[in-house]
N, C-alpha and C positions, 0 to 999 in steps of 0.2 A: 493495128492493135498488137499488144504484146502477147505472144503465145503463152498460155497459162499451163500447158501440159509439160513444157520443158523448163519453164522459168518460174521460180517461186517468189522472187523478190523484185520489186521495182527499184531500180538503182537511181539514186539522186546524184547531182553533181554540184560542185562549188568551185568558184574561181580561185586558183592558186597561181600566182604569177601570171604567166601568159597562157596557161592551159587550165584544164579542169581535172579534178580527181574525185573518185567516189567517196561519199561521206555517209551513206545511209542505205539500209535495206528495210523493206516492208514485206511482211509475210503475205502470201496469197495461197489459196487452196492448192494442194498438190495431190495428184492422183496416181501418177506413174511410179513404178518402182525404179529406183536409181541405184547404180553400182558405184563403187569408189573409183571415180574416173574424173577426167578433166577434158572438156570438149569446148570447141569454139564454134559459134554460129552467129548469124546475123539476126538481131532482134529488132523489129520495127517498133520503136517506141513512139507514142503519140506526143513527142516533143517537137516543137516547131520553132523556127527562128522568127524574127519579125516579118519575114516574107512568107510565113505559113508553109514552109517546106517540111515534108516528112524527112526524118533523119534515120537511115538504117545504121544501127550502132552495133559493132561486134561485141559480144559478151563472152565471158569465160564462165561456164557453169561447172560447179564442183559439188560433190556429195561427200560429206565428211561427218560420220556419226549421226546421220539423220538430219543434218543441217545443210541446206542448199544455199550457196552464195553465188552471186553473179557480179562481176566487176567490169565496169566499162573500160575497154582497152584503148580507146582512141581519145584524142583531145578534141574538144569542141571549140570551134573557131568563132562562134557568134558571141556577142556580149550579153544577150538576154534570151531566155527561153520561157515557155509556158507549157504546161501539160494539159491537153484538151480533155483527157480522161483522168479518172481517179481524183476528183476535185476535193475529196476529204483529206487528201495528203498535201494539199497546196495551201500555202500561207502567202498571200499577196504582200509584197514588200514595197512595191512601187508600180507605176504603170508599165505594163509589158515586162515585168520582172517578178519572178516568184522564187520561193525556196521550198524544197520538199522536206516534210517533217521526218525526223529520224525515229519517231515512235514506231515500235514493232508490235505486231499482233500475234498472239498465241494461237496456233492453228489446231492444236489437239490437246486432249487431256481434260480434266475437270474444270480447268480455268480457261478453256478455249473461248476465244472472243475477247479476252482481256488484252490490255496493251501494256507495254513496259518500255522504259527508257533508262539508259545508263550514260552518265556523262561526268565531265570534270567542270568545276566552277571556273568560269573565265572572268566574271566580274561580280555578279550578284546572283544568289541562289534563285530568287523569285524570277528575275528577268531571264536568267539562263534557262530555267525550266519552261517558262512560257514561250521563249524563243524556239525551243525544241518542239513545241506543239502540245505540251501538257496543259490541260484545262485549268483555269484559275481556281476553280473549286477544289481540284485535286491538290494543287500546290498549297492552298490555304489549309486543307486537311492535314497535310504533312507537317506544316509549321505548328498547327494547333496541337497535334498529338505528340510531337517530338520536342516541343519547346521546353519541357521539363528536363530534358537530357542535353539539348544542344542550344546554345545561345545564337540564334539566327542573326542577330544584329551585330554581334561583335566577334563571335568565335569562328565563323566561316571565312576562309581566305581563298584567294586564287590558288587553284591546284587541288583543293579538296574535292571529293567526289560524292555522287549521290546516285541512288537507284530508286525507281518508282514503278510499281505495278498498280494498275487501276482497271476496274471493271467496265463493261459496256455502257453503264449508266453513270460513268465518271465517279465511281465510288473507289476511294483509295483502299487498296488491298494490302499493300506492303510498301515500306520505304526504309531506306538506309542512308545515313549520312556518315561519311568518314572524314575526319580531320587529322591533322598531324599528331594530335594529343589524345583523341578519343574517337569512338564511333558509337552509334546507336541505331537500332533497327526496331521496327514495329510492324505488327501483323493484325489484320482484321480477321477475327476468328468467330465463326458462328457455331453455337452449340444449342441444340434443341430449339431452334428458331430465334435465339437471342444472340445478337452480334455485338462485339465490343473489340477494342484495340488492346493488344498485349505486347509488351516488350519481349526481346529475345529470350529472357529467362522465365517467361510466363507471367510476369507481374502485370497487372492491369493498369493501363494508363488512366490517370485521373484528370479529366478536363472539366469537372464540375466546379462549383464554388468552393469545394473543399481545397482545391489547389491554391486558393488565395489565403488560406489559414496557415498559421505556423505549424510546423511539424514537431514531433517530440524529439528531444535530444538523445533519448535512450530507447532501446527496444522494450517491449512489454509494458505493463502497467507501471506508471511512475509511482515510486514510493518515497515520500518526503521524510527525511530524518531531521531536518531543521528548517523551519518555515521562514518566510520573509518577514522582516520587521525587528523590533527590539527583542534582545535576548542576552543571556549571560554567555559570553564567549567561552567555549569549552576548554580552550588552551590557557587564556589569560585570566579568566574568571571575572573579567570586566563587563559591566552592563553596557551594551552598545547596539547599534542598529545593524542587523544582518541585511546586506544589500542584495542578496539573492536567495536561492533555495538550495539546500543540500539534498541530493538524490542518491538513495542507496543503489549500489551496483557492485558487481564483482570486479576485482582488479583485471584490467585489460579489456573491459567491455568496449565495443566501438561507440564512439560519440558522434552524433550526426548534426549537421548544420540545420537549424530550425527554419531557415529560409534562404533564398538566393542572396548573394552578397559578395563582398570583397574582404579578404583577410587583411586586417590592419595590424595584427600582432600574432606572432607564433614564436614565443620565447618565454623565458622565466620572468616573472613579474611579482616581486615582493612576496607576500604570504600566499599568493595564488599558485606559486610553483610554476610548473609548465602550463602556460596559459595561451588560449586562442581567442582573439577578438575578431568579430565580423561586423562590418558595416552593411546594413540592409537599406532598402528604400524607405521612403516616407518617414525619415527621421529615426528609424529603429536601429539599434545595435545590440549585439549579444556577446556574452563572455562565458568561457568554459574553463574552469580552473581545476588544479590538482591533477592534471593529466600525467600519464606515464610516458607518452610519446606523441609526436605529431604525425599527421599524414598530409599536411598542407604547409605552405610557407607564406610569409608576408607578401602581399600583393596577389596571391592566388584568387581566381574567381571561382566561387563554389556555388553549387546548386542545392536546393532544399533536399535533405535526405542524404547528402554526400557525407562520407566518413571524413572527419577532420582530425581525429585523434583517438586516443584510447584512455580510458579512465585509469586513475592511479591514486597516489597519496603524496604527491610532491608538494613542497611548500609547507605551510603551517596547517597540518592535518592530523587528525586522530586515527585515520584509517582510510581504506579505499572508498571513494565516493566521488560524485561530480558536483561541483559548485557551479551553478548557472545564474547569470544575471541577464536582465533585459532592461534596456533604457529607451526612452522616447524623448527625442530632442534633448539629449544629454542629461536626462533626469531618470534615475533608476525607478522602475516600477516592479510590481510583483509579477514574475514570469507566469504564474498560474492564473493571473487575471485575464490573460488573453486566451482565445480559443486555439487549442492544439489538436491536430488530428493524430490518431494513433500511428505508430511507426509501422505496424504490420500492414503490408499491402495485400490487396485481394489478388489471388492467383487464378490462373486459367482453370476452369472446371473440368476440362477433359484433356489431360496432358498428352495422351496417345494421339488423339485427333489433331491437337495443336502441332505435335511433332510431324505428323503426316503433311500438314499444310506447309510447314517450313521446308520439308523436302521437295514438295511440288514447286514452291517458289525458287528453291535452289536449282532445280532442273531447268526451269524456264530461263533463269539468268545465265546458267552455264552454257545453254544451247546457243547463246549469242556470241560466245567467245570465238 
């Protein structure tokens, strides 16, 4: 058995070339006081070859800032190993061959007993997380709560990274996805017995049916200055159909995408002035005219609620406002005929407690470096 008084981690091994190298540490209870030192000793792991031989493995034990690490110093010459003890850390990959999970366990603090993993995407987020030992329900929770910020189907590439912390009952407590272009993190915060997920800035994640509705293109309550339908054009004086709605707003106000989609235009377009067109799913498309400037370009993938530009008075306009159009299967419809959720997001109810949680998570993750 592995001595638990001197060693805090169970070291795993993986085949590299002709030898093996350490790939993983798993926390164990630690009771002795340690100094900043480096020692070598023989640790009898319950690893065995196909001949059921015990293997005495020299380990290097170090203490650095409260984090103890042990690295296997020798190369293992057998092709396959299994661990007789610690079955919870073993994922069988084939007969007589196993791999040890790199999931680490928090040994102290308010989140003691929780588990966490940090890794880089090699092929596919879901497959990579599962291969590392993260339960399927936890991976599903990460995707569900971060899908409004990260496109898990198209945005994640090889080399992007992720962090996950989950509780003893496989409840996702924290996750962070980092891509080359953006990053997003989410926390499970409990206040007065009520738990919910919140993004880094304290905004509550919305995974209810509301997330399937269109969002508002402007903040606050929408104020219509010119409705959809027939009207006398304020500039030409000609009676014609108004293909969208004009919304009152101050010059330079941020304009938001009403739903996920791809930008098909970000340029000047006739009387619309600086104009952004977005193609959404299910046959919908939207247009935002008279902008002062853009924050996206043609071909950009945008998320619901993402800033795409800023209001202005470019093109044929009598003053600062936003002209918005909505089309279904290439036919314009009244944008106000569809359900739009308010732009204002629900914020975390206890900012001080939420900040403490973020610091706890940060300490856990920094301890593994």
